[in-house]
Each structure stands twice: as structure tokens, then as C-alpha cells.
N, C-alpha and C positions, 0 to 999 in steps of 0.2 A: 504493500500500500504506500509506504514512504517513497519507494522508487517511482511509482506511478505519479504521485503528487509532485515530486521533484521534477520529473520529466514534463509534466503538464504545465509547469510554470510559464511560463511565458511564452514554450515553443510558440515563450516568451515572447510574446510577443510579442512589440513592437512592439516596445513599444513601444518597437517603435514603431502597431498598425491596428473576423471577416467576418429546421436545420434540416434543410431538405435538399434533395438531389437537384430539383429544378431551381432556376434562378429566381430571386425575389421579384415580386410584382413591381413593375415600373423600371426595371433594369434591362439594358440591352447588351448583348455580347460585344466586346471590343474587337476591332480588327487587329491583325498582327502588328501593323504600324502603330496603332494606338497603344497596344500592350507594351511595345518596346519603348514608347515615349514615357509611359508611366514608370517603368523600371528604371530608365535612364535618369528621370527627374528624382526619383527616390534615392538612387545611388549618389547623385551629385549634391542634392540638397541636404541630406541628413548626415551631419557630422557628429552631432550629439543630441540627446533629448532627455529631459526629465519630465515625469508626469505622475499624477496620482492614479491609483487603480482600485477597482472594487471587483473582487473575485467571488463568484457564486457557483458552488459545485453541487450538482444534484446527483444523488446516488440511489440506485434501486434498493439499497439496504436501509435507507433512512427516509422518513416521511418529510422532514423539513430539510431545506438546502443548507449547506454550510457556507457562511459568508465571511470573507476576510477583506481587509483593506490595507493599503500600503503605498509605497513610493518606488517607482522604477527609474533607474539612471542607466543610460547607455552612451558610450563614447567609442567612435571608430578607432581601430578596426574591430576589436572584439572584447571590449570591456563592458560588463553588465553587472548591475547591482539590483537585486530584487529583495526589497525590504518590507516585511510584514509588520504593521503597527497594531492591528486589531484582528482578532481578539487576543492573540498571543504574539509577542514580538519575536522575530527571528530574521536572519539575514542570509542570503545566498549571494556570493560574489564570484564572478567568473572573469578571469583575466589571463591572457596569454596561455590558454589551454589549461590553466589551473583553476580549481574550484575550492572555495572555503565556505563552510556552513557554520553559522553561529546561532545557538538556540537562545531561548528566553533567559536562561541562567547565565548567559555570556560565555558558555563553553563552546570552543571552536574545534572544527574538525577539518583537516585538509583532505581533499578528495583528488586522487590522481588516477592515472590509468587511461586506457584508450577510450572507454565509454564516456567518461566525463569530458575528455578532450573533444571528442566528436560532438557531444551535446553542446558544449560552449560554442563551437564553430557553427552548429546548426541554428541555435538561438540568435547569435549575432548576425547570421546570414538572413534570417527572416526579418529582424529589426531593420537592417540596413537596406533590404530589398534584393540583395545578391542571390538569396536562396530562391527567389521567384524567377530568376533569370536562367540558372543553370539546369534546372529540372532534374537534378541528381536524386533528390529525396522525395519530391512531390510532383504531381501533375497539377499545373495551375491553370484555372479557368478564370478569365477576367470579364467583369460586367460593369456597367456604369449608368448613372442617371445624371441629373443636373447638379447634384450636390456631393455624391459619393461614388467611390469605386467599391465593388464587392468582389472579393477574390476567394475562390474555393480551392483549397489545397487537398488533393487526394494522395495519400501515401503511395509511393512506388517501391519503397524498399521493404523487405520483410521485417526489419527491425522496427520501423515506424508503424507498419500494419498491425503489429502486436499491441500497440497502444491506442491507435486512433482509426476510426472509420473515415473521417475527414475533418478539416478545419475550415473556418470561414473568417475572413478578415474584412472589416469595413474601414475604408480610408477616406478621410475628409479631403475632397479634391482641392480646396483652396489652400489648406495648410500642408497637405501631403503627409499627414500623420494618421496613425491608426487610432480609431475611437472605440472600436469594439472587436473582440475576438471570441469566437465560439468554437469549442472543441467537442466534437461528437466522439466519445470514447467507447471502448469495448464494454460489454456487459450492461449496456443501457445507461451508463453514466454520461454526464456532460458537464462542461465547465464554461462559464461565460465570464469574460473579463472586460470591464468597461474602463477606458482610459480618459482622463480629463486633466485640465490645467497644464497643458503642454508648454514646456519651455524648450524651444528648438535652437540648437547651436549656441546655447549659453555656456559660459565657462563652468566646468565641473571639476571640483577638487580631486586630484589623482588619488588622494588618500582614501576616497570612497571605494577604490578598486583594489586595495592592497589585499593580497591573499597569503601573506606570510604571517 
């Protein structure tokens, strides 16, 4: 359960950024040229971002959803801080392929190994937009209306298929930041993350991403 919750974090995302198979009402598929423009703008514009998040997880095992709140910080190329403030404080920091988890008691644990290195790269890729471009881990379908882009990510690797049926990211077209992320997970569970109060390309203290 802890591994699934940890992996579900942000596949992070985005965020710096999407429960059904069909596109949402009012959205139209983007052409290949439009899709490339979206990815290029995201890659070029997003150097860093900080935002608040509200995470709601629904599980078939519980009647009421589990709600958490916190702050996300991301800085290119691959520095990510996912900090829960409610209901229990904890912090996950990913930087240069290293992961550090600090619990409510202030106890830290360094996480190494191939899995965590790949996870850090994956989350950073989704936040920056690069993961939407290479198609290595997901098949991405892009849609848009006058205000938002809606991106559906369907896992293409066996590793990700074990966790998710698909992910959905809603991106504000004017600010080019993610405002909502929905994760359709296995066993009927789902996680919805809403992002707000974005600060794009503001200076972020490097100390937030220390993993030692």
C-alpha cells in the first residue's frame, strides 16, 4: 500500500499539470501540429513551479475518501518536493535520481536503487512535459477547448500497467500549468489531485531539494 501511495504521488504530477475512455464533453482532438506546439511550449516555459495541492483518494475498501493537502515544488531538470501538510505532515524529495522521505516525526529515510531513480525521472518528465513527448511510458491523447487542454495518458509499459489503468491531466491553456490530475488505479481505486496558487518560474531555494 505504501509503495502504491508513493508511486501515485504526483506521477506527480505536475505539477506541474488530466474518468472515462471517451473525451470530455466540449473537447476536440488536437492535430499532430497542435500537440507538438503544446509540448514545445510546456518544455520551454516551465523552468520551475510551486503550487498548493489537494489530494482525494477513493478506495473500494473504504466508504469515505481520504483527503490530504500540501505544497509541491519543482525545478528543472529533475528536482521535486512533495510536501504533505494535512492531515499528517510528511515530505518526499527527489533530486538527481535520489529520493528522501521524511515522516511526521522528522525521521528521514534515503531511498536508492533503480526503481526510485526511474520514478524520479518519470515524475519530472510529466511535470516538465518531456514525458508527453517521448511516448516511452505512456500513450498520450490530446484534446482541447477554449480554456483547457485535456490529456489522457494510457500506460504502455508493464511496470506502469500494474499501477494504473490511465491518467488524465487538465492544463490551463493561458498559464500552461496543470490544474487537475486524475489517476484511475487498479482494483477500482482512484486519486484526484487539484493544483492551485501556481507560482511559475519563481526562485526556489535549493535547500528544499536536499536529499542528504
